[in-house]
Structures are given as structure tokens and as C-alpha cells.
C-alpha positions as CSV (number, residue, x, y, z in Angstrom):
1,M,0.0,0.0,0.0
2,L,0.9,3.6,-0.5
3,K,-0.1,5.9,2.3
4,V,-1.0,9.5,1.5
5,L,0.5,11.6,4.4
6,K,-0.4,14.9,2.6
7,P,-2.5,14.8,-0.5
8,G,-1.4,18.0,-2.3
9,L,-3.8,20.4,-4.1
10,F,-5.5,18.0,-6.5
11,T,-3.9,14.5,-6.6
12,T,-5.7,11.7,-8.5
13,I,-5.3,8.3,-10.0
14,Q,-5.6,8.3,-13.8
15,D,-5.2,5.8,-16.6
16,A,-5.9,6.1,-20.3
17,G,-9.5,6.9,-19.7
18,R,-13.1,5.6,-19.6
19,F,-14.3,4.9,-23.1
20,G,-17.7,3.9,-24.6
21,Y,-19.9,6.1,-22.3
22,L,-19.9,9.5,-23.9
23,N,-23.4,8.8,-25.2
24,K,-24.4,8.5,-21.5
25,G,-22.8,11.8,-20.5
26,V,-19.7,10.2,-18.9
27,P,-16.5,12.0,-19.7
28,V,-13.4,10.1,-20.9
29,A,-11.3,11.4,-18.0
30,G,-7.7,9.9,-17.9
31,F,-4.2,11.4,-18.2
32,M,-4.3,15.1,-18.9
33,D,-0.7,15.0,-20.2
34,T,-0.7,11.7,-22.0
35,A,2.8,12.1,-23.4
36,S,4.4,12.3,-19.9
37,A,2.2,9.5,-18.4
38,Y,3.1,7.2,-21.2
39,K,6.8,7.8,-20.7
40,V,6.9,7.0,-17.0
41,N,5.0,3.8,-17.6
42,Q,7.3,2.8,-20.5
43,L,10.4,3.2,-18.3
44,L,8.8,0.8,-15.8
45,E,7.8,-1.5,-18.7
46,N,4.2,-1.2,-17.7
47,A,1.4,-1.2,-20.2
48,I,1.2,2.4,-21.3
49,D,-2.4,2.7,-20.1
50,S,-1.5,1.6,-16.5
51,A,-2.9,3.8,-13.7
52,V,-0.5,6.5,-12.5
53,M,-0.8,9.3,-9.9
54,E,-1.5,12.7,-11.5
55,I,-0.3,15.6,-9.4
56,T,-1.5,19.2,-9.9
57,M,0.7,22.1,-8.9
58,T,1.2,21.3,-5.2
59,G,2.3,17.8,-4.7
60,P,1.8,15.2,-2.0
61,I,3.9,13.5,0.7
62,L,3.7,9.7,0.3
63,E,4.9,6.7,2.3
64,F,5.5,3.3,0.7
65,E,4.6,0.2,2.7
66,N,5.8,-2.4,0.2
67,P,8.9,-2.6,-2.1
68,T,8.5,-1.4,-5.7
69,F,10.1,0.7,-8.4
70,I,8.9,4.1,-9.3
71,C,9.4,6.8,-12.0
72,V,8.3,10.5,-11.9
73,G,7.9,12.9,-14.9
74,G,5.9,15.7,-16.4
75,A,6.0,19.1,-14.6
76,K,9.3,19.9,-13.0
77,H,8.9,19.6,-9.2
78,V,11.6,19.4,-6.5
79,V,10.9,15.7,-5.7
80,T,12.8,13.9,-2.9
81,L,13.0,10.3,-1.8
82,N,14.0,10.2,1.9
83,N,15.1,13.8,1.5
84,N,17.4,13.0,-1.5
85,R,16.4,14.7,-4.7
86,I,15.4,12.4,-7.6
87,E,15.3,13.1,-11.3
88,S,12.4,12.9,-13.8
89,F,12.1,10.0,-16.1
90,K,14.5,7.8,-14.2
91,V,13.7,4.5,-12.4
92,Y,14.2,4.3,-8.7
93,K,13.8,1.4,-6.2
94,V,11.8,2.1,-3.0
95,S,11.7,0.1,0.2
96,P,9.0,-0.2,3.0
97,G,9.0,3.1,5.0
98,D,10.5,5.2,2.2
99,V,8.9,8.7,1.9
100,L,8.4,10.5,-1.4
101,S,7.9,14.3,-1.1
102,Y,6.9,16.9,-3.6
103,G,8.3,20.4,-3.0
104,K,8.5,23.5,-5.1
105,L,7.0,23.5,-8.6
106,E,9.7,24.9,-10.9
107,K,8.0,24.5,-14.4
108,G,4.8,23.1,-15.8
109,F,1.6,22.3,-13.9
110,R,1.0,18.5,-13.7
111,S,3.4,15.7,-12.9
112,Y,3.1,11.9,-12.8
113,L,4.2,9.2,-10.5
114,A,4.2,5.6,-11.8
115,V,4.8,2.4,-9.9
116,K,5.8,-1.0,-11.3
117,N,2.7,-2.7,-12.7
118,G,0.5,0.4,-12.0
119,F,-1.7,1.4,-9.1
120,K,-4.5,-1.1,-8.4
121,T,-7.5,1.0,-7.4
122,D,-11.0,-0.3,-8.3
123,K,-12.0,-0.2,-11.9
124,I,-15.3,1.5,-12.6
125,L,-16.8,1.4,-16.1
126,G,-13.5,-0.1,-17.3
127,S,-11.2,2.6,-15.9
128,R,-9.4,3.5,-12.6
129,S,-9.5,7.2,-13.5
130,M,-10.9,9.3,-10.6
131,Y,-14.0,11.4,-11.6
132,A,-16.8,12.1,-9.2
133,P,-19.6,11.1,-9.2
134,I,-18.5,8.0,-11.2
135,T,-15.9,7.3,-8.6
136,P,-16.5,7.9,-4.8
137,K,-13.9,10.7,-4.6
138,S,-12.7,13.3,-7.1
139,H,-9.2,13.5,-5.5
140,F,-7.2,12.2,-2.6
141,E,-7.4,13.2,1.1
142,D,-5.1,12.8,4.1
143,N,-4.3,9.2,5.3
144,Q,-5.9,7.4,2.3
145,T,-4.1,4.3,1.1
146,I,-3.6,3.2,-2.5
147,A,-3.0,-0.4,-3.5
148,Y,-0.1,-1.5,-5.7
149,D,1.8,-4.8,-6.2
150,S,5.0,-5.5,-4.3
151,C,8.0,-5.8,-6.5
152,K,11.4,-6.7,-5.1
153,V,13.3,-7.4,-8.3
154,F,13.2,-5.5,-11.6
155,S,16.0,-4.9,-14.1
156,P,14.7,-2.3,-16.6
157,K,16.0,-2.4,-20.2
158,I,16.3,1.4,-20.0
159,D,16.4,3.0,-16.6
160,E,16.5,6.7,-17.7
161,L,15.2,8.8,-20.6
162,K,16.5,12.2,-21.8
163,V,13.1,13.6,-22.7
164,D,12.7,16.6,-25.0
165,S,10.6,18.7,-22.7
166,F,7.6,20.5,-24.1
167,L,7.0,22.5,-20.9
168,D,8.2,25.6,-22.7
169,S,6.0,24.9,-25.8
170,K,3.4,27.6,-26.5
171,V,1.9,26.5,-29.8
172,L,-1.2,24.3,-29.9
173,T,-1.7,22.5,-33.2
174,V,-5.4,22.3,-34.1
175,S,-7.6,20.9,-36.9
176,K,-10.8,22.4,-38.2
177,G,-13.8,21.8,-36.0
178,P,-17.3,21.1,-37.4
179,E,-18.3,24.8,-37.2
180,Y,-15.0,26.2,-38.4
181,G,-16.6,27.4,-41.6
182,L,-18.8,29.8,-39.7
183,L,-15.8,31.9,-38.7
184,E,-15.4,35.3,-40.3
185,D,-12.1,36.7,-41.6
186,R,-11.7,39.0,-38.6
187,Q,-12.2,36.1,-36.2
188,L,-9.7,33.9,-38.1
189,E,-7.1,36.7,-38.0
190,A,-7.6,37.2,-34.3
191,L,-7.3,33.4,-33.7
192,F,-4.1,32.8,-35.6
193,F,-2.2,36.1,-35.3
194,Q,-2.2,36.8,-31.6
195,N,-1.2,35.1,-28.4
196,F,-3.7,34.1,-25.7
197,T,-3.4,34.0,-22.0
198,I,-4.6,31.2,-19.8
199,A,-7.4,32.4,-17.5
200,N,-7.9,31.6,-13.9
201,E,-10.7,29.3,-14.9
202,N,-8.8,26.2,-15.8
203,D,-9.0,22.7,-14.5
204,R,-9.5,19.1,-15.7
205,M,-12.9,20.1,-17.2
206,A,-11.9,23.0,-19.4
207,Y,-9.5,25.9,-19.9
208,Q,-10.7,29.4,-20.6
209,L,-8.6,32.2,-22.2
210,L,-8.5,35.8,-21.0
211,E,-8.6,37.4,-24.5
212,H,-11.9,37.5,-26.4
213,I,-12.4,37.7,-30.1
214,A,-15.4,39.0,-32.0
215,G,-18.5,37.1,-31.0
216,H,-21.3,35.5,-33.0
217,K,-25.0,35.1,-33.2
218,V,-25.0,31.4,-34.2
219,S,-27.8,29.3,-32.7
220,M,-27.1,25.5,-32.9
221,L,-28.4,22.3,-31.4
222,T,-26.4,20.7,-28.6
223,S,-23.8,18.6,-30.3
224,A,-21.1,16.0,-29.3
225,T,-17.8,17.2,-28.0
226,L,-14.5,15.6,-27.1
227,P,-11.4,16.4,-25.0
228,G,-9.6,19.1,-27.0
229,T,-12.7,20.6,-28.5
230,V,-12.4,24.4,-28.8
231,Q,-15.7,26.3,-28.4
232,L,-16.5,29.9,-29.1
233,T,-19.2,31.6,-27.1
234,P,-21.5,34.3,-28.4
235,S,-19.5,36.9,-26.4
236,G,-16.3,35.8,-28.1
237,K,-14.9,33.8,-25.2
238,I,-12.8,30.8,-26.1
239,M,-13.2,27.6,-24.1
240,I,-11.1,24.4,-24.5
241,L,-12.6,21.2,-23.2
242,M,-10.2,18.8,-21.4
243,K,-10.4,15.2,-20.1
244,D,-13.2,15.7,-17.6
245,G,-15.1,18.0,-20.0
246,Q,-18.8,17.9,-20.9
247,T,-19.7,15.4,-23.6
248,T,-22.1,17.8,-25.5
249,G,-22.3,21.5,-26.0
250,G,-24.3,24.2,-27.7
251,Y,-21.5,26.5,-28.8
252,P,-19.7,26.3,-32.2
253,R,-16.8,23.8,-32.2
254,I,-14.2,25.8,-34.1
255,F,-11.1,23.7,-33.5
256,Q,-10.0,20.3,-32.3
257,L,-6.7,20.1,-30.5
258,S,-4.2,17.4,-31.4
259,D,-3.2,14.9,-28.8
260,K,0.2,16.6,-28.3
261,A,-1.5,20.0,-28.0
262,I,-3.7,18.6,-25.2
263,S,-0.6,17.5,-23.3
264,I,1.0,20.9,-23.9
265,L,-2.1,22.7,-22.6
266,A,-2.3,20.4,-19.6
267,Q,1.0,21.8,-18.4
268,K,-0.2,25.4,-18.5
269,K,-1.5,27.5,-15.6
270,F,-3.0,30.9,-15.0
271,G,-1.0,33.6,-16.9
272,D,0.8,31.3,-19.3
273,I,0.7,32.1,-23.0
274,I,-0.4,29.9,-25.9
275,S,-1.2,30.4,-29.6
276,F,-3.0,28.3,-32.2
277,K,-1.6,26.7,-35.4
278,L,-3.8,25.1,-37.9
279,V,-2.5,21.8,-39.4
């Protein structure tokens, strides 16, 4: 078991997601930064969709009760194992009683902790991803425990990766959304020739941007949406749905983010700058 001594701001278990239930209003959920989550699992030779811990901004303090091997990655935190700093995307062995602590956030917004063979929380609708009310809790609290398999011996084929970090990336690649054709020239110019600032309203459900563009008077039926769908409101506000986002919406769907762009955006916080690039 892993004991949560302090949970951090918003710490959850996530896997690749909960698929097949969008028509019932159940979001996909899952890794916000898929690229980083895949890499920490790959180093431990886990299935890439194995459940990991997703840590947002302020990290937890955790105590291991069984031996295993771990890997951290994603946002750059000061992470220590028994008060000794450890590196991202490198495999470490842990023993019973070892304490993993997350300190200062230096860059990015979300980081990931993987254990050998993945965390073993309950599967609900085919996924371990935390999302209330589908799961009992939306995030961890003090003194909770998380199951994982003991592992005393493991010799990874590769025990460290030099990852080309995209924490500094600002460009979000997008494809045309179903209502892209409704955009006017002045709206297109504003979307592609200026930067946008992440608003304070950002979480696993959606990101909003501070800057507005020209609005619209389009009235449309509620239609299907996906993680990465970019919507434009009548007032000209831009909203980007993320992994816990609604499954339908009534605003024009002007863009769809690429998978890489979703991972880049997942590492942004209030005040960070992004721009759009059509591919």
C-alpha cells in the first residue's frame, strides 16, 4: 500500500480513460498529459495505459509500505525520496518506509508518479480514473491508502530517458472543427495572429482564455464534444474542453486540439501564454 500523508492540491489516479460512455454523458477522464504519463509507464515496462498518480501544482507526501520501483515525470517539481532529490524519467527502487515528497513547482503544472505494474485501485466502467460522481472521490485526502503490487526485483532495459521537454512549448496545433466554416475573416485573423493568456478558470474540465475575439449570433443544437474541442461563445470567449469536460455543448466547435496539444495545454496554468496553429 501507498499511504497519503499529505494529498497536495488535487492529486488523483488516472489511466488512459473511460471509453464507450460518452453517449451516456460520462467524460473520458484519464491522463491530462498523455505524453508524460506514457513515458513514466514505459520506463517501468508497464502497459502504457497503466494507472498512475496525477499531481497538480502542489504535490503530496507519500509513504511506501511495500517494495517497488517508481518513476516520476511531467511538470518539474523538486521531488525527494527520503530527503534526497530524484530526477524525472528515471527508475528508482523504493523500500518499505520510504517517503516521497513533492516540493517547489519549478516549471509546468501536472506531474506523474508511476509504480511498477501500475496502481490497483478499483475499476469502474472499465477505468481506474478518478472522476466524481462516477468514482467515490474526485481526489485524494489525508491518510488514504492506494494499492499496488509489491515488486522486489526488476531490471529495466532502459532506466533513464532524456526527454525533449515541451514544458516551454506555447503553440497548440489544431484541426478544423465542425463549425470552423462559420468563422469570419476578422475572427480567423484574431485566432491565428495573436497570443492568448490562460485564464484563472482552468481545470480538468476546461481551460478558458483571457482574451476575447469577435462574438457570433449562431444558434445551434447541442452537439457532441471531445477532449480538446475548442468552443466559441456568443460573447467571443474561447473555451477548450479537457479530459473531464462535458460530452455535449451548444457553442460552435471551431477547433479540435491534437493529442500533443492537449498534453502541452495540460502543463499550462494561469497567466501562461499559448497560440493556435492550424494543421
